[in-house]
C-alpha positions, 0 to 999 in steps of 0.5 A, spaced: 855 153 062 853 148 067 850 150 073 856 147 080 855 142 082 853 142 090 859 138 093 862 144 088 858 149 092 858 145 099 866 145 099 864 154 099 861 153 105 865 147 109 871 145 110 870 136 106 872 130 110 872 123 107 870 117 111 874 112 108 881 109 106 879 108 099 885 112 095 882 112 088 875 116 092 880 120 095 884 122 088 877 123 085 873 126 090 879 131 092 877 132 100 880 137 106 882 131 111 880 124 111 878 119 117 881 111 118 879 106 123 879 099 124 872 098 119 876 101 114 882 099 115 879 092 113 876 095 107 882 098 106 886 090 106 883 089 101 885 094 096 891 092 091 893 099 092 895 096 100 898 090 097 905 091 098 903 094 106 900 087 107 907 083 105 911 087 109 907 088 115 905 081 115 912 079 114 914 083 119 910 079 123 912 073 121 919 074 122 918 076 130 916 068 132 909 065 135 904 070 133 900 072 139 895 078 141 900 083 144 904 082 137 896 081 133 894 088 136 901 091 134 900 089 127 894 092 126 898 099 129 903 099 124 898 097 119 893 104 122 898 107 122 901 105 114 895 107 110 893 113 114 901 115 111 898 114 105 893 116 106 897 123 109 901 124 102 893 125 099 891 130 102 892 137 104 890 137 111 888 132 117 888 125 118 883 123 123 887 116 126 883 112 131 885 110 138 883 103 140 875 103 141 877 098 147 880 103 152 874 108 151 874 107 158 881 107 160 884 114 160 893 113 161 892 107 156 889 112 151 894 116 153 899 112 152 896 109 145 896 118 142 902 118 144 905 112 140 901 114 134 904 120 133 911 117 134 910 112 128 907 118 125 913 122 126 918 116 124 914 115 117 914 122 116 907 125 118 909 130 124 903 132 129 900 138 125 897 133 120 894 127 125 888 127 128 888 123 134 880 119 134 878 118 142 871 116 145 867 121 147 866 118 154 868 122 161 874 118 160 876 120 153 874 127 155 881 128 160 884 123 155 882 129 151 885 134 156 892 132 157 893 130 150 891 138 148 896 139 153 903 136 151 900 139 142 896 133 140 890 135 137 884 130 138 877 129 136 872 127 140 868 120 137 861 117 138 858 124 140 850 125 142 848 129 147 850 137 148 853 137 155 858 131 151 860 136 146 860 142 152 866 137 155 870 135 149 870 142 148 872 146 155 878 139 155 881 143 149 878 138 143 881 141 137 875 138 134 868 133 135 864 129 131 856 128 132 853 123 129 847 126 126 845 118 122 846 114 129 841 119 132 837 118 126 838 111 126 836 111 134 829 115 134 825 111 128 827 104 131 823 107 137 817 110 132 820 117 131 822 119 126 821 126 122 815 129 120 821 133 115 828 134 114 829 140 120 825 135 124 830 130 124 834 129 130 841 128 128 840 135 125 838 138 130 843 135 135 847 138 130 845 145 128 845 147 136 851 144 138 855 149 131 850 155 134 852 154 142 859 154 141 859 161 136 855 163 141 860 162 148 866 163 142 868 156 143 874 155 138 872 147 137 871 145 130 863 142 129 864 136 124 858 133 123 858 126 121 854 119 120 850 121 114 844 117 112 842 122 106 845 127 102 838 132 105 842 130 112 848 134 109 845 139 104 841 141 112 848 141 114 851 146 110 856 151 115 857 147 118 865 148 120 866 140 117 862 134 115 865 128 114 861 123 108 862 116 105 864 117 097 857 113 095 854 120 097 859 125 095 858 122 088 850 123 089 851 131 091 857 131 085 852 129 081 847 135 082 846 140 080 840 144 084 843 150 088 844 150 095 843 154 100 848 156 106 843 154 112 848 155 119 850 160 120 856 164 125 853 167 130 855 172 134 860 170 141 856 173 147 860 174 153 857 170 159 860 165 164 857 158 164 860 153 170 864 147 168 863 141 166 865 136 171 865 128 171 858 128 176 854 133 172 857 129 164 855 121 167 848 124 171 847 128 164 848 123 158 845 117 163 839 121 163 839 122 156 837 114 153 840 115 145 845 119 148 847 113 153 846 107 148 848 110 143 855 112 146 856 104 149 853 100 142 858 105 138 864 104 142 862 095 142 861 097 134 869 099 134 871 095 139 868 089 135 871 091 128 878 091 132 876 085 134 874 083 126 882 087 123 886 083 128 882 076 127 883 077 119 891 079 120 891 072 123 888 069 119 893 072 113 899 070 119 895 062 119 
């Protein structure tokens, strides 16, 4: 009898989330949750399974008359919700849907876009309980998360690189946070500090530290490791609440039948009081952390560029 694959073993330890909009990959790999963002939506435009959705939305845009920036943004929103709705039909759990990265420093605009997405999903028959609104973990994003969570709209605070960022999101009531393992490692390697072993991997160490702090403080916010560069990083975080993984790494785990020991264990919650993170501390701690400061800004810039590229792709199709 064949021993279970590492992916099968990992499913027993962590909730598996697919970092893709590829319908066939999701059907094959059967994740609990999945995610969508402008990069993934743009890739989805080239998949035959979404051809009818593209045709429907481009026809809608043409029927509105002259295509301007506002109308392009609306088409992208409609495509984003269309792709998310398809994904929701394939999984048991939730679809993370990203608020425009160019709104990352605007609390009111982030809240407004999140409410719009929830309403658009509801029109498609997808209830808010099936959605996570993905918000960049700037201070303005934290404040948006606080408002949205109070309204019963669950948030995934993304681009987490610093412990104070993680705590601020948890204190705002975030349903989930996404610390970016691979991007942290990228930064240290680029600065000549490649780790000697997987246990010294700075991204792995960061997620382990956040997980331990949350469990010791009795924080309910889900910790979801993200942005993996290798299966070794994933295996080093086996037992983390959730792990969002690309299809190619999921396939590698599925092909490997070696043992996969649990690495993260929830600590006993301890009673204690901790001063809440305010705007001044948040900004000071991120500013004092060159890796977090640079990767947060870079992440927002890249996501915003992806969104701009998606809008241009739609504009070209309409032309």
